[in-house]
Every structure is written in C-alpha cells, then in structure tokens.
C-alpha positions in Angstrom: -8.3 -9.3 30.9 -4.5 -8.8 31.2 -4.4 -8.0 27.5 -7.2 -5.5 27.8 -5.4 -3.7 30.6 -2.1 -3.7 28.7 -3.9 -2.4 25.5 -5.6 0.3 27.6 -2.3 1.5 29.1 -0.7 1.5 25.6 -3.7 3.5 24.2 -3.4 6.1 27.0 0.3 6.7 26.2 -0.4 6.7 22.5 -3.2 9.3 22.7 -0.9 12.3 22.6 0.6 10.9 19.3 -2.8 10.7 17.8 -3.6 14.3 18.7 -0.2 15.6 17.6 -0.4 13.9 14.2 -4.0 14.9 13.7 -5.3 11.3 13.6 -8.3 12.0 15.9 -10.5 12.6 12.8 -14.3 12.8 12.8 -14.9 9.1 12.2 -12.4 8.0 14.9 -15.2 6.8 17.2 -16.1 4.2 14.7 -13.2 2.4 16.3 -15.3 2.1 19.4 -18.2 0.6 17.4 -20.1 4.0 17.3 -21.7 4.3 13.9 -24.0 6.8 12.4 -27.6 5.6 11.7 -27.1 5.0 8.0 -23.9 3.1 8.4 -25.2 1.0 11.2 -28.2 0.0 9.1 -25.9 -0.9 6.2 -23.8 -3.1 8.6 -27.0 -4.9 9.9 -28.0 -5.6 6.2 -24.5 -6.9 5.6 -25.1 -9.9 7.9 -23.1 -12.9 6.7 -20.5 -10.6 5.0 -17.0 -11.3 3.9 -15.0 -8.9 6.2 -11.7 -7.7 4.8 -9.2 -5.9 7.0 -6.5 -3.8 5.4 -4.4 -1.5 7.6 -3.6 1.4 5.3 -3.1 2.6 1.8 -0.7 -0.1 0.6 -2.9 -3.0 1.8 -6.0 -1.3 0.5 -4.4 -0.9 -2.9 -3.5 -4.6 -2.9 -7.3 -5.4 -2.8 -8.0 -3.3 -5.9 -8.3 -6.5 -8.0 -9.4 -8.8 -5.2 -12.6 -7.1 -4.2 -14.2 -7.1 -7.8 -13.3 -10.8 -8.1 -14.9 -11.6 -4.7 -18.1 -9.7 -5.9 -18.0 -11.8 -9.1 -17.3 -15.2 -7.5 -19.5 -14.7 -4.4 -22.2 -12.3 -5.6 -24.6 -13.2 -2.7 -22.1 -12.2 -0.1 -21.9 -8.6 1.1 -18.5 -7.1 1.8 -17.4 -5.1 4.9 -14.0 -3.4 4.3 -12.2 -2.0 7.3 -9.0 0.0 7.7 -7.1 1.6 10.5 -5.7 4.8 9.0 -7.7 7.7 7.6 -5.7 7.7 4.3 -6.5 4.0 3.9 -10.1 4.6 4.7 -10.4 7.4 2.2 -8.8 5.3 -0.5 -11.1 2.3 0.4 -14.2 4.5 0.0 -12.9 5.7 -3.4 -12.2 2.3 -4.7 -14.8 0.1 -3.0 -17.5 2.5 -1.8 -20.1 1.0 -4.2 -19.1 -2.6 -3.5 -18.6 -2.6 0.3 -19.5 -1.0 3.6 -16.3 0.8 4.6 -15.6 1.2 8.3 -12.7 1.7 10.7 -11.4 -1.5 12.4 -12.6 -1.7 16.0 -10.1 -1.1 18.8 -8.9 -4.5 20.2 -10.7 -4.2 23.5 -12.8 -7.3 24.2 -16.0 -5.3 24.8 -15.6 -3.3 21.6 -14.8 -6.3 19.5 -17.7 -8.3 20.9 -20.1 -5.4 20.1 -18.9 -4.9 16.5 -18.6 -8.6 15.5 -22.1 -9.3 17.0 -23.5 -6.4 14.9 -21.9 -7.5 11.6 -22.1 -11.3 12.1 -19.5 -12.0 9.3 -19.3 -15.3 7.5 -15.6 -14.9 6.9 -12.7 -12.7 8.1 -9.8 -11.9 5.8 -6.7 -10.1 7.1 -4.4 -8.6 4.5 -0.7 -9.3 5.3 0.4 -10.2 8.8 -1.7 -8.2 11.3 -2.7 -9.9 14.5 -5.4 -8.6 16.9 -5.8 -11.2 19.7 -9.2 -10.2 21.1 -10.7 -9.9 17.6 -9.4 -13.2 16.5 -10.5 -14.9 19.8 -14.0 -13.5 19.2 -14.4 -14.7 15.6 -12.9 -18.1 16.6 -15.5 -18.4 19.3 -18.2 -17.5 16.7 -16.8 -20.2 14.3 -16.0 -17.5 11.7 -13.2 -18.7 9.4 -10.1 -16.5 9.6 -7.8 -16.3 6.6 -4.5 -14.5 6.3 -3.7 -13.4 2.7 -0.4 -12.2 1.3 1.2 -13.0 4.6 4.8 -12.0 5.1 7.2 -11.8 8.0 10.2 -9.5 7.5 13.6 -10.1 9.0 13.0 -7.3 11.4 9.5 -8.5 12.4 10.5 -12.1 12.9 12.8 -11.3 15.8 10.1 -9.5 17.6 7.5 -12.2 16.9 9.9 -14.8 18.2 9.9 -13.0 21.6 6.1 -13.2 21.6 6.0 -16.9 20.4 4.2 -18.2 23.6 1.6 -15.5 23.2 1.2 -15.9 19.4 1.1 -19.7 19.2 -2.5 -20.2 20.5 -3.7 -17.4 18.2 -2.0 -18.7 15.0 -3.0 -22.3 15.5 -6.7 -21.4 15.4 -6.4 -19.6 12.1 -8.0 -21.6 9.3 -5.7 -20.7 6.3 -2.5 -18.7 6.1 -1.6 -17.8 2.6 2.0 -16.7 2.6 4.1 -14.9 0.0 7.1 -17.2 0.0 8.5 -20.5 1.5 10.5 -18.5 4.0 7.4 -16.6 5.2 5.6 -20.0 5.5 8.5 -21.5 7.5 8.5 -18.5 9.8 4.7 -18.5 10.5 4.8 -22.2 11.1 7.7 -21.9 13.6 5.6 -19.2 15.5 2.7 -21.6 16.0 0.6 -21.9 12.8 -0.4 -25.5 11.9 1.7 -26.6 8.9 -1.2 -28.2 7.1 -3.0 -24.8 7.1 -0.1 -22.8 5.7 0.0 -22.3 2.0 2.6 -20.6 -0.3 0.5 -18.7 -2.7 2.9 -16.0 -3.9 2.6 -12.2 -3.7 -0.8 -10.8 -4.6 0.9 -7.4 -5.3 1.8 -8.9 -8.7 -1.9 -9.4 -9.5 -2.7 -5.8 -10.1 -4.9 -4.9 -13.0 -2.9 -4.5 -16.2 -5.3 -1.9 -17.6 -5.6 0.4 -14.7 -5.3 3.8 -16.5 -8.5 5.7 -15.9 -7.3 8.9 -17.6 -5.7 9.2 -21.0 -2.0 10.0 -21.2 -2.7 13.1 -23.3 -5.1 14.4 -20.6 -2.5 13.8 -17.9 0.2 15.6 -19.9 -2.1 18.5 -20.6 -2.9 18.7 -16.9 0.7 19.2 -16.1 1.2 21.5 -19.1 3.8 19.2 -20.6 4.8 20.0 -24.2 5.7 17.5 -26.9 9.2 16.2 -26.2 9.0 16.9 -22.4 10.0 14.0 -20.2 8.8 13.3 -16.7 10.6 11.9 -13.7 8.1 10.6 -11.1 9.3 10.1 -7.6 6.6 8.0 -6.1 5.8 7.4 -2.4 8.7 9.5 -1.1 9.5 9.9 2.6 11.3 12.6 4.7 14.9 12.7 3.8 14.5 11.7 0.2 12.9 14.7 -1.5 16.0 16.9 -0.9 18.2 14.3 -2.7 15.6 14.0 -5.6 15.3 17.8 -6.1 19.1 18.2 -6.0 19.5 15.4 -8.6 16.8 17.0 -10.7 18.5 20.4 -10.6 21.7 18.8 -12.0 20.0 16.7 -14.6 17.8 19.6 -15.8 21.0 21.3 -17.1 21.7 18.4 -19.5 18.0 17.6 -20.1 16.2 20.9 -20.2 12.9 19.2 -21.2 12.9 17.1 -18.0 10.1 17.8 -15.5 9.7 16.4 -12.0 6.6 15.2 -10.1 7.0 14.2 -6.4 4.3 12.1 -4.7 5.0 12.0 -1.0 3.8 8.8 0.6 1.8 10.8 3.2 0.1 13.8 1.7 0.0 15.6 5.0 3.8 16.2 4.3 3.0 18.3 1.3 3.9 21.6 3.1 7.3 20.0 4.2 8.0 19.0 0.6 7.2 22.5 -0.7 9.8 23.9 1.7 12.4 21.5 0.4 11.6 22.5 -3.2 11.8 26.2 -2.5 15.2 25.8 -0.7 16.6 24.7 -4.1 15.2 27.6 -5.9 12.2 25.9 -7.6 8.5 26.7 -7.5 6.4 23.9 -5.9 3.0 23.4 -7.6 0.4 21.3 -5.9 -1.7 19.3 -8.4 -4.8 20.3 -6.5 -3.9 23.9 -7.2 -2.9 23.8 -10.8 -3.7 27.1 -12.5 -2.9 29.0 -9.4 0.9 29.0 -9.7 1.1 32.5 -11.2 3.6 33.2 -13.8 6.3 30.8 -12.6 8.3 29.5 -15.5 7.5 25.9 -16.4 11.3 25.2 -16.1 11.3 26.2 -12.5 8.2 24.2 -11.5 8.2 21.0 -9.5 4.9 19.3 -9.2 3.6 17.7 -6.0 0.9 15.1 -6.1 -1.2 16.0 -3.0 -4.2 13.9 -3.7 -4.8 10.2 -3.0 -5.3 7.5 -5.6 -3.7 9.2 -8.6 -0.1 8.0 -8.5 -0.8 5.0 -10.8 -2.2 7.4 -13.4 1.0 9.5 -13.4 3.2 6.5 -13.5 1.6 5.8 -16.9 3.1 9.0 -18.4 6.5 8.8 -16.6 9.8 8.6 -18.5 11.5 7.1 -15.4 10.2 6.2 -11.9 12.0 6.5 -8.6 10.5 4.3 -5.9 10.5 6.1 -2.6 11.1 4.8 0.9 14.3 3.2 -0.3 17.0 5.8 0.2 16.3 5.8 3.9 15.8 2.9 6.3 12.1 2.8 5.8 12.0 -0.4 3.7 10.9 0.8 0.3 7.5 1.0 -1.5 5.9 -1.1 -4.1 7.6 -1.0 -7.6 5.0 -3.1 -9.3 2.6 -0.4 -10.4 5.2 1.5 -12.6 6.3 -1.9 -13.9 2.8 -2.5 -15.3 3.3 0.5 -17.5 6.7 -0.8 -18.7 8.6 2.0 -16.9 12.3 1.9 -16.0 12.6 1.8 -12.3 15.2 3.1 -9.9 15.2 2.4 -6.1 17.6 2.7 -3.2 19.2 -0.1 -1.2 16.6 -0.2 1.6 13.8 -2.3 0.0 13.5 -4.9 2.9 9.7 -4.5 3.1 9.6 -5.6 -0.6 12.6 -7.9 -0.5 11.3 -10.7 -2.7 9.8 -8.3 -5.2 13.0 -6.2 -5.4 15.1 -9.3 -5.9 12.8 -10.5 -8.7 13.3 -7.2 -10.5 17.0 -7.1 -10.0 17.5 -10.7 -11.1 16.0 -9.8 -14.5 17.7 -6.5 -14.8 14.3 -4.9 -14.6 15.3 -2.2 -12.1 18.4 -0.2 -11.0 19.4 -0.2 -7.4 21.5 2.6 -6.0 23.4 2.5 -2.7 23.1 6.2 -1.7 21.8 9.5 -2.9 25.1 10.3 -4.6 24.3 7.6 -7.2 21.0 9.0 -8.1 22.2 11.4 -10.8 24.4 8.8 -12.7 21.6 6.2 -12.5 19.0 8.6 -13.9 21.4 10.1 -16.4 22.2 6.6 -17.9 18.5 6.0 -18.5 17.6 9.5 -19.7 20.5 9.4 -22.2 19.6 5.9 -23.6 16.1 5.4 -24.9 16.8 1.8 -25.9 18.0 1.0 -22.4 14.8 2.6 -20.9 12.6 0.5 -23.2 14.4 -2.7 -22.4 14.2 -2.1 -18.7 10.5 -1.2 -18.9 9.7 -4.4 -20.9 11.7 -6.5 -18.5 9.8 -4.9 -15.5 6.4 -5.8 -16.9 7.5 -9.3 -17.7 8.5 -9.8 -14.1 5.0 -8.8 -13.1 3.3 -11.1 -15.6 5.5 -14.1 -14.8 4.6 -13.8 -11.1 0.8 -13.5 -11.3 -1.7 -16.0 -9.9 -1.7 -15.5 -6.1 -5.2 -14.0 -6.1 -6.7 -17.0 -7.8 -5.2 -19.3 -5.2 -6.6 -17.1 -2.4 -10.1 -17.2 -4.0 -9.9 -21.0 -4.2 -9.1 -21.2 -0.5 -12.0 -18.8 0.3 -14.3 -21.0 -1.7 -13.6 -24.0 0.4 -15.3 -22.3 3.3 -18.0 -20.2 1.6 -19.2 -23.0 -0.7 -19.5 -25.3 2.3 
C-alpha cells in the first residue's frame, strides 16, 4: 500500500515531463492494462507465454538473437514482449512483431499489475538487465511464475543507490529464481543486495551474442542510397547525444580538408532530436540531409552534405559500410553506447572516456587494441586522422574488434539452459 501511494505521488510529479517530452502517445493507456480488442484477444491466446521485459531500444536490440532462439527451443510457448519507451516498442514490433505479442509494460500499481498478469497468465518472466518493479515481481511470485534476470549488471553509480535501498530490495531479490549476471563483480553486488548466492550465475554479456550476419541490405545499395561514389569514405557517428554532434561536425570540417572524399552520417540516439542535430550542422555551414528525405535536398553539393539517420533500426546496416565508427554517449557523462555492432563488421572504433555503462565491454576492446579511446573532443581529429591515413591500421583494428566479440560469445546459450530448467519441468 505504501509503495502504491509513493508510486502514485511520483507519477503525478512525473506527468508534466511525459507531456513536455511527448511521451503520452496513443498506446500509453496500455500501461494501465487497457488493450484494444485485437491485442486483448492475442494476449488471452498467449496464455502460458514467456514474458520478456526490455525497457528501451538497447535492451530490445539485445534480444535480437534471443527471441528467435526461444522460438526454436520452446516452439510451443507463445511470447509476450513488453517495453516502456515508445522507441523501444516500435523497434520490438519491427523485430518481433511476427513472433510475439508486443505491449507496453504495465505501470507498477498493484491493481494494474494484478489485472495484466491475470490476463496473460505467463509461464515465465524474463527481465533484461537490472530492472526491478516490486508490485509486479510480488504478483508473479504469488502466482509461482519463475522470474529470471538476464544480462544483469550493476554499475558503480547504481550500486550506491541500491545499497541505500538494500532493506527494501532484499525480500524482492531473494525470491527471484535465477539471476544471470554479466561479470563476477555484478554477481557479488547483486548477492550483497539480497539475492541468494546459489541462484546467481555469471553467464557473461549477451551483447556479444549478436548475429554475425545481420546485414539485410547490400553494401552497394546502402552506398547508392547515400549517393557515395567509388573511393568515398564514410564516418558514422552512432547513437550520439546532445553535446557531441557539434564536436563531431567540427572535426569532420577539419578532416574533410585533408580527406575530401570523406562523408559523415550522424545517428542521434533519440531520433526526436533530429531537428536539434540539423541546427548544429547548419551552424557549421553544412547542409543536413535526413535519410527519410533523401532526394529532397535540392542542389546542395555532396561535399556540403551531412546525413542524419532519422529512422529506427537501420544503424547496424550503415555500420556495415562505415570506414570508421565513433560510438556516441561517450564524450559526455552519459556512459557510452554499445560498440559491439560495428565490431561485428570489423570496423575501427573510436569512443570517448565516458563508457561506464559498458565498462567491461570497453575494457575488453581496449585490452586487445580493438578500439581507440579519447579523453576529450580535442582528441577527436588526431584519432580519426591516424585511422583515415593508415588503411593497414584500420584493417588491423577492425579484425581485432571482431575477434573480441567472437571470443566473448556464449552467454545466450547459458541463459537458454537456465530457462529450460523451469520450462522443461
């Protein structure tokens, strides 16, 4: 009861933020368990489903290889896939719409949770990374639904906050059936917060288990889409955040003098920032071109164009034709984004010093000289110049990056084995 009251107060204060950021979308009321007729019927038919909860785009993308393997290993089990953000939901529909019923995760009020769980009647609940919703977990524990945490991690920043809530977290964590953690440190931390040691497993990072052959569009088609000519090179700045695009455009402006065939594609982490990115590009005298509007850029010289990826789910494709990849979220104190996808394509990778959300992954790349880390925006030009000027160095860095990925695969198979213990029973 106290938790419900506290959550209600928080929701009231958070409502203006939802409105201001445009997050009150048409399907928002699914979070109260209000489904359209067609989706409600689909959820009723999904009785006994494996329910996977992934917060947003990153967690959804993590499941790109997991969901098909679940379908293959447990073909009789329907899948319900939930998200919290709209961008995550859109990507989930695109990736898993044919394999799962995609919904928004219910708000963690006891009456909402009871309504939705009673409707779906899941056989198993899987949460991607460390996301704890007390009322939901209490309900599925009451219904004897196994709860499994996969790819669990607890960052340095999060651990301090969790420690303050240890008395509250302990009874929740001790009832979880399996907690598959990325590293020994993550396992130690979750155990210290209350998880039962015998239920905590170190399975590695599932982000390494991405599909090696993920290209759905040929490289020639992608180059033609951008109007790239033979010999043109492409710098892809992936999953960028506010405060980074200006540094990237400034670096590109300087590099383009020495490498006139170099082109730039910026993929903001949140596509709703596309207008903001356009403004930054214009301020440096370039012409921003949205990929959704290619062919509408008038007579702007190709040399003055900077492309913006303003659609979801295509960044991996463009990594495949990149000459060099800059991983965003790392020049600012955001914590970085995932460098694994460009590594699959054997691309040389550059990122900033703030990779704490991907600490273990970043360290794995740096240990094998499979990525270049810079300390500030001022080091962006020399780092990129060194790679652009030396094809051999680029190829070696790209091969090393892919090897890091291949050497760290296997976490997904371990997760499937843990799932089978409960589903086979």
